[in-house]
VMD Tcl script that draws the C-alpha trace (Angstrom):
set ca {
  {25.55 -2.97 9.86}
  {24.70 -4.17 13.36}
  {24.04 -7.91 13.68}
  {20.57 -8.87 14.92}
  {20.16 -9.38 18.66}
  {19.60 -13.01 19.49}
  {17.20 -13.93 22.27}
  {18.65 -16.17 24.99}
  {18.79 -19.86 24.19}
  {15.95 -22.04 25.47}
  {18.41 -24.90 25.94}
  {22.13 -24.40 26.28}
  {25.21 -26.42 27.03}
  {28.71 -25.03 27.41}
  {31.98 -26.94 27.10}
  {30.44 -30.31 27.95}
  {32.45 -33.48 28.24}
  {31.29 -37.06 28.71}
  {33.19 -40.32 28.65}
  {32.30 -43.90 29.44}
  {35.49 -45.51 30.66}
  {38.28 -44.77 28.18}
  {35.80 -43.89 25.39}
  {35.36 -40.11 25.10}
  {32.04 -39.26 23.46}
  {31.84 -35.50 24.01}
  {34.77 -33.16 24.54}
  {34.20 -29.39 24.78}
  {30.74 -29.41 23.16}
  {28.82 -26.11 23.26}
  {25.31 -25.72 21.94}
  {22.45 -23.25 22.18}
  {18.98 -23.84 20.78}
  {16.54 -20.96 20.66}
  {12.78 -20.89 20.58}
  {11.35 -22.32 17.35}
  {14.79 -23.49 16.22}
  {15.37 -27.03 15.07}
  {18.65 -28.84 14.96}
  {19.88 -32.09 13.50}
  {22.67 -34.18 14.95}
  {24.40 -36.65 12.67}
  {27.28 -39.00 13.27}
  {28.43 -42.58 13.27}
  {26.99 -45.19 15.60}
  {28.47 -44.74 19.06}
  {29.63 -41.18 18.38}
  {27.60 -39.64 21.23}
  {24.39 -38.41 19.57}
  {22.07 -40.08 22.07}
  {24.33 -39.09 24.94}
  {24.15 -35.44 23.83}
  {20.34 -35.65 23.64}
  {20.20 -37.27 27.10}
  {22.39 -34.52 28.57}
  {20.22 -31.82 27.00}
  {17.11 -33.55 28.40}
  {18.68 -33.70 31.85}
  {18.61 -37.51 31.96}
  {22.42 -37.80 32.03}
  {24.93 -35.55 33.82}
  {27.98 -34.53 31.79}
  {31.36 -35.25 33.35}
  {32.07 -31.53 33.09}
  {30.36 -28.50 31.57}
  {29.76 -24.81 32.09}
  {32.11 -21.98 32.79}
  {34.49 -21.75 35.77}
  {32.47 -21.12 38.90}
  {29.21 -22.34 37.38}
  {27.52 -25.70 37.97}
  {27.99 -28.43 35.38}
  {24.67 -29.19 33.70}
  {22.55 -28.52 30.68}
  {19.95 -25.94 31.53}
  {16.51 -24.91 30.51}
  {15.76 -21.51 32.06}
  {12.85 -21.78 34.52}
  {10.82 -19.20 32.60}
  {10.97 -21.42 29.50}
  {9.82 -24.73 31.03}
}
mol new
graphics top color blue
foreach p $ca { graphics top sphere $p radius 0.5 }
foreach p [lrange $ca 0 end-1] q [lrange $ca 1 end] { graphics top cylinder $p $q radius 0.2 }
display resetview
């Protein structure tokens, strides 16, 4: 049986990392959220939930993200804005 074809993600992040000083909040985080999908992010206080949301919203730049040769940022394809 062939798996269903997934449409491209509306919001995606690949191998993101973010630290504030010695505190690493995100390390190698990848995420794709498609149209009409909902996600929940749970974790302890200070674990990086708000930082992840801020990166996905474009308010905060990750320290590193993407694939080699690609820019480091969360993206929302222009056609989906």
